[in-house]
Chimera marker file (.cmm) of the C-alpha trace (Angstrom):
<marker_set name="trace">
<marker id="1" x="117.073" y="109.510" z="102.424" r="1" g="1" b="0" radius="0.5"/>
<marker id="2" x="115.320" y="107.315" z="99.872" r="1" g="1" b="0" radius="0.5"/>
<marker id="3" x="112.709" y="105.031" z="101.420" r="1" g="1" b="0" radius="0.5"/>
<marker id="4" x="111.823" y="101.788" z="99.579" r="1" g="1" b="0" radius="0.5"/>
<marker id="5" x="109.415" y="99.325" z="101.174" r="1" g="1" b="0" radius="0.5"/>
<marker id="6" x="107.438" y="96.282" z="100.195" r="1" g="1" b="0" radius="0.5"/>
<marker id="7" x="103.782" y="95.397" z="100.837" r="1" g="1" b="0" radius="0.5"/>
<marker id="8" x="102.977" y="91.814" z="99.906" r="1" g="1" b="0" radius="0.5"/>
<marker id="9" x="99.374" y="90.710" z="100.365" r="1" g="1" b="0" radius="0.5"/>
<marker id="10" x="98.748" y="94.016" z="102.201" r="1" g="1" b="0" radius="0.5"/>
<marker id="11" x="101.475" y="93.420" z="104.778" r="1" g="1" b="0" radius="0.5"/>
<marker id="12" x="104.580" y="95.536" z="105.107" r="1" g="1" b="0" radius="0.5"/>
<marker id="13" x="107.699" y="93.422" z="104.840" r="1" g="1" b="0" radius="0.5"/>
<marker id="14" x="111.353" y="93.567" z="103.867" r="1" g="1" b="0" radius="0.5"/>
<marker id="15" x="113.491" y="91.478" z="101.512" r="1" g="1" b="0" radius="0.5"/>
<marker id="16" x="115.006" y="89.377" z="104.296" r="1" g="1" b="0" radius="0.5"/>
<marker id="17" x="111.681" y="88.067" z="105.519" r="1" g="1" b="0" radius="0.5"/>
<marker id="18" x="110.603" y="86.267" z="102.354" r="1" g="1" b="0" radius="0.5"/>
<marker id="19" x="110.024" y="82.537" z="102.269" r="1" g="1" b="0" radius="0.5"/>
<marker id="20" x="113.221" y="81.396" z="100.603" r="1" g="1" b="0" radius="0.5"/>
<marker id="21" x="116.654" y="82.673" z="99.665" r="1" g="1" b="0" radius="0.5"/>
<marker id="22" x="115.829" y="82.935" z="95.962" r="1" g="1" b="0" radius="0.5"/>
<marker id="23" x="112.692" y="84.996" z="96.563" r="1" g="1" b="0" radius="0.5"/>
<marker id="24" x="114.596" y="87.187" z="98.999" r="1" g="1" b="0" radius="0.5"/>
<marker id="25" x="117.363" y="87.716" z="96.460" r="1" g="1" b="0" radius="0.5"/>
<marker id="26" x="114.885" y="88.684" z="93.759" r="1" g="1" b="0" radius="0.5"/>
<marker id="27" x="113.205" y="91.265" z="95.991" r="1" g="1" b="0" radius="0.5"/>
<marker id="28" x="116.616" y="92.614" z="97.060" r="1" g="1" b="0" radius="0.5"/>
<marker id="29" x="117.540" y="92.998" z="93.345" r="1" g="1" b="0" radius="0.5"/>
<marker id="30" x="114.295" y="94.893" z="92.709" r="1" g="1" b="0" radius="0.5"/>
<marker id="31" x="115.171" y="97.253" z="95.586" r="1" g="1" b="0" radius="0.5"/>
<marker id="32" x="118.724" y="97.817" z="94.330" r="1" g="1" b="0" radius="0.5"/>
<marker id="33" x="117.432" y="98.446" z="90.807" r="1" g="1" b="0" radius="0.5"/>
<marker id="34" x="114.977" y="101.073" z="92.059" r="1" g="1" b="0" radius="0.5"/>
<marker id="35" x="117.740" y="102.665" z="94.162" r="1" g="1" b="0" radius="0.5"/>
<marker id="36" x="120.037" y="102.984" z="91.119" r="1" g="1" b="0" radius="0.5"/>
<marker id="37" x="117.242" y="104.471" z="89.003" r="1" g="1" b="0" radius="0.5"/>
<marker id="38" x="116.218" y="107.171" z="91.464" r="1" g="1" b="0" radius="0.5"/>
<marker id="39" x="119.319" y="107.657" z="93.632" r="1" g="1" b="0" radius="0.5"/>
<marker id="40" x="119.751" y="111.279" z="92.580" r="1" g="1" b="0" radius="0.5"/>
<marker id="41" x="116.064" y="112.298" z="92.694" r="1" g="1" b="0" radius="0.5"/>
<marker id="42" x="115.074" y="114.663" z="95.459" r="1" g="1" b="0" radius="0.5"/>
<marker id="43" x="112.955" y="117.809" z="95.793" r="1" g="1" b="0" radius="0.5"/>
<marker id="44" x="115.079" y="120.952" z="95.427" r="1" g="1" b="0" radius="0.5"/>
<marker id="45" x="112.342" y="123.063" z="97.059" r="1" g="1" b="0" radius="0.5"/>
<marker id="46" x="111.423" y="120.907" z="100.086" r="1" g="1" b="0" radius="0.5"/>
<marker id="47" x="114.692" y="118.911" z="100.297" r="1" g="1" b="0" radius="0.5"/>
<marker id="48" x="112.756" y="115.640" z="100.554" r="1" g="1" b="0" radius="0.5"/>
<marker id="49" x="113.274" y="112.242" z="98.921" r="1" g="1" b="0" radius="0.5"/>
<marker id="50" x="110.554" y="110.056" z="97.447" r="1" g="1" b="0" radius="0.5"/>
<marker id="51" x="108.947" y="107.193" z="99.338" r="1" g="1" b="0" radius="0.5"/>
<marker id="52" x="108.524" y="104.172" z="97.125" r="1" g="1" b="0" radius="0.5"/>
<marker id="53" x="106.233" y="101.234" z="97.936" r="1" g="1" b="0" radius="0.5"/>
<marker id="54" x="106.478" y="98.063" z="95.922" r="1" g="1" b="0" radius="0.5"/>
<marker id="55" x="103.079" y="96.346" z="96.239" r="1" g="1" b="0" radius="0.5"/>
<marker id="56" x="101.593" y="93.079" z="95.035" r="1" g="1" b="0" radius="0.5"/>
<marker id="57" x="100.209" y="89.691" z="95.787" r="1" g="1" b="0" radius="0.5"/>
<marker id="58" x="103.466" y="88.018" z="94.573" r="1" g="1" b="0" radius="0.5"/>
<marker id="59" x="106.372" y="88.558" z="92.186" r="1" g="1" b="0" radius="0.5"/>
<marker id="60" x="104.087" y="88.380" z="89.162" r="1" g="1" b="0" radius="0.5"/>
<marker id="61" x="101.757" y="91.187" z="90.315" r="1" g="1" b="0" radius="0.5"/>
<marker id="62" x="104.065" y="93.893" z="91.625" r="1" g="1" b="0" radius="0.5"/>
<marker id="63" x="103.383" y="97.556" z="91.091" r="1" g="1" b="0" radius="0.5"/>
<marker id="64" x="105.175" y="100.668" z="92.274" r="1" g="1" b="0" radius="0.5"/>
<marker id="65" x="103.596" y="103.532" z="94.255" r="1" g="1" b="0" radius="0.5"/>
<marker id="66" x="105.524" y="106.790" z="94.633" r="1" g="1" b="0" radius="0.5"/>
<marker id="67" x="104.737" y="109.318" z="97.372" r="1" g="1" b="0" radius="0.5"/>
<marker id="68" x="106.449" y="112.576" z="97.990" r="1" g="1" b="0" radius="0.5"/>
<marker id="69" x="106.270" y="116.131" z="99.214" r="1" g="1" b="0" radius="0.5"/>
<marker id="70" x="104.977" y="117.521" z="95.897" r="1" g="1" b="0" radius="0.5"/>
<marker id="71" x="103.834" y="116.524" z="92.445" r="1" g="1" b="0" radius="0.5"/>
<marker id="72" x="107.151" y="117.580" z="90.939" r="1" g="1" b="0" radius="0.5"/>
<marker id="73" x="109.032" y="115.039" z="93.086" r="1" g="1" b="0" radius="0.5"/>
<marker id="74" x="106.543" y="112.270" z="92.299" r="1" g="1" b="0" radius="0.5"/>
<marker id="75" x="106.630" y="113.026" z="88.533" r="1" g="1" b="0" radius="0.5"/>
<marker id="76" x="110.462" y="113.171" z="88.523" r="1" g="1" b="0" radius="0.5"/>
<marker id="77" x="110.659" y="109.793" z="90.373" r="1" g="1" b="0" radius="0.5"/>
<marker id="78" x="108.158" y="108.135" z="88.041" r="1" g="1" b="0" radius="0.5"/>
<marker id="79" x="110.053" y="109.397" z="84.997" r="1" g="1" b="0" radius="0.5"/>
<marker id="80" x="113.290" y="107.790" z="86.297" r="1" g="1" b="0" radius="0.5"/>
<marker id="81" x="111.464" y="104.524" z="86.947" r="1" g="1" b="0" radius="0.5"/>
<marker id="82" x="110.119" y="104.274" z="83.370" r="1" g="1" b="0" radius="0.5"/>
<link id1="1" id2="2" r="1" g="1" b="0" radius="0.2"/>
<link id1="2" id2="3" r="1" g="1" b="0" radius="0.2"/>
<link id1="3" id2="4" r="1" g="1" b="0" radius="0.2"/>
<link id1="4" id2="5" r="1" g="1" b="0" radius="0.2"/>
<link id1="5" id2="6" r="1" g="1" b="0" radius="0.2"/>
<link id1="6" id2="7" r="1" g="1" b="0" radius="0.2"/>
<link id1="7" id2="8" r="1" g="1" b="0" radius="0.2"/>
<link id1="8" id2="9" r="1" g="1" b="0" radius="0.2"/>
<link id1="9" id2="10" r="1" g="1" b="0" radius="0.2"/>
<link id1="10" id2="11" r="1" g="1" b="0" radius="0.2"/>
<link id1="11" id2="12" r="1" g="1" b="0" radius="0.2"/>
<link id1="12" id2="13" r="1" g="1" b="0" radius="0.2"/>
<link id1="13" id2="14" r="1" g="1" b="0" radius="0.2"/>
<link id1="14" id2="15" r="1" g="1" b="0" radius="0.2"/>
<link id1="15" id2="16" r="1" g="1" b="0" radius="0.2"/>
<link id1="16" id2="17" r="1" g="1" b="0" radius="0.2"/>
<link id1="17" id2="18" r="1" g="1" b="0" radius="0.2"/>
<link id1="18" id2="19" r="1" g="1" b="0" radius="0.2"/>
<link id1="19" id2="20" r="1" g="1" b="0" radius="0.2"/>
<link id1="20" id2="21" r="1" g="1" b="0" radius="0.2"/>
<link id1="21" id2="22" r="1" g="1" b="0" radius="0.2"/>
<link id1="22" id2="23" r="1" g="1" b="0" radius="0.2"/>
<link id1="23" id2="24" r="1" g="1" b="0" radius="0.2"/>
<link id1="24" id2="25" r="1" g="1" b="0" radius="0.2"/>
<link id1="25" id2="26" r="1" g="1" b="0" radius="0.2"/>
<link id1="26" id2="27" r="1" g="1" b="0" radius="0.2"/>
<link id1="27" id2="28" r="1" g="1" b="0" radius="0.2"/>
<link id1="28" id2="29" r="1" g="1" b="0" radius="0.2"/>
<link id1="29" id2="30" r="1" g="1" b="0" radius="0.2"/>
<link id1="30" id2="31" r="1" g="1" b="0" radius="0.2"/>
<link id1="31" id2="32" r="1" g="1" b="0" radius="0.2"/>
<link id1="32" id2="33" r="1" g="1" b="0" radius="0.2"/>
<link id1="33" id2="34" r="1" g="1" b="0" radius="0.2"/>
<link id1="34" id2="35" r="1" g="1" b="0" radius="0.2"/>
<link id1="35" id2="36" r="1" g="1" b="0" radius="0.2"/>
<link id1="36" id2="37" r="1" g="1" b="0" radius="0.2"/>
<link id1="37" id2="38" r="1" g="1" b="0" radius="0.2"/>
<link id1="38" id2="39" r="1" g="1" b="0" radius="0.2"/>
<link id1="39" id2="40" r="1" g="1" b="0" radius="0.2"/>
<link id1="40" id2="41" r="1" g="1" b="0" radius="0.2"/>
<link id1="41" id2="42" r="1" g="1" b="0" radius="0.2"/>
<link id1="42" id2="43" r="1" g="1" b="0" radius="0.2"/>
<link id1="43" id2="44" r="1" g="1" b="0" radius="0.2"/>
<link id1="44" id2="45" r="1" g="1" b="0" radius="0.2"/>
<link id1="45" id2="46" r="1" g="1" b="0" radius="0.2"/>
<link id1="46" id2="47" r="1" g="1" b="0" radius="0.2"/>
<link id1="47" id2="48" r="1" g="1" b="0" radius="0.2"/>
<link id1="48" id2="49" r="1" g="1" b="0" radius="0.2"/>
<link id1="49" id2="50" r="1" g="1" b="0" radius="0.2"/>
<link id1="50" id2="51" r="1" g="1" b="0" radius="0.2"/>
<link id1="51" id2="52" r="1" g="1" b="0" radius="0.2"/>
<link id1="52" id2="53" r="1" g="1" b="0" radius="0.2"/>
<link id1="53" id2="54" r="1" g="1" b="0" radius="0.2"/>
<link id1="54" id2="55" r="1" g="1" b="0" radius="0.2"/>
<link id1="55" id2="56" r="1" g="1" b="0" radius="0.2"/>
<link id1="56" id2="57" r="1" g="1" b="0" radius="0.2"/>
<link id1="57" id2="58" r="1" g="1" b="0" radius="0.2"/>
<link id1="58" id2="59" r="1" g="1" b="0" radius="0.2"/>
<link id1="59" id2="60" r="1" g="1" b="0" radius="0.2"/>
<link id1="60" id2="61" r="1" g="1" b="0" radius="0.2"/>
<link id1="61" id2="62" r="1" g="1" b="0" radius="0.2"/>
<link id1="62" id2="63" r="1" g="1" b="0" radius="0.2"/>
<link id1="63" id2="64" r="1" g="1" b="0" radius="0.2"/>
<link id1="64" id2="65" r="1" g="1" b="0" radius="0.2"/>
<link id1="65" id2="66" r="1" g="1" b="0" radius="0.2"/>
<link id1="66" id2="67" r="1" g="1" b="0" radius="0.2"/>
<link id1="67" id2="68" r="1" g="1" b="0" radius="0.2"/>
<link id1="68" id2="69" r="1" g="1" b="0" radius="0.2"/>
<link id1="69" id2="70" r="1" g="1" b="0" radius="0.2"/>
<link id1="70" id2="71" r="1" g="1" b="0" radius="0.2"/>
<link id1="71" id2="72" r="1" g="1" b="0" radius="0.2"/>
<link id1="72" id2="73" r="1" g="1" b="0" radius="0.2"/>
<link id1="73" id2="74" r="1" g="1" b="0" radius="0.2"/>
<link id1="74" id2="75" r="1" g="1" b="0" radius="0.2"/>
<link id1="75" id2="76" r="1" g="1" b="0" radius="0.2"/>
<link id1="76" id2="77" r="1" g="1" b="0" radius="0.2"/>
<link id1="77" id2="78" r="1" g="1" b="0" radius="0.2"/>
<link id1="78" id2="79" r="1" g="1" b="0" radius="0.2"/>
<link id1="79" id2="80" r="1" g="1" b="0" radius="0.2"/>
<link id1="80" id2="81" r="1" g="1" b="0" radius="0.2"/>
<link id1="81" id2="82" r="1" g="1" b="0" radius="0.2"/>
</marker_set>
């Protein structure tokens, strides 16, 4: 199963724990957008899905880190996120 998480200011969090409803909605939209982009990506050799971490200090400084069982999975995921 696809795993998408957030790390804001170095702390793991989820979309429902943000300071206000608007901020929470924006993070939820980011999560849904990522899901739509990579929903079919998985490793056909290891049968694993990517782990995606959205990191940053705030909304203006977010970056995406992709982890997976092999380079092929990571590269396929990054290609879909472009």
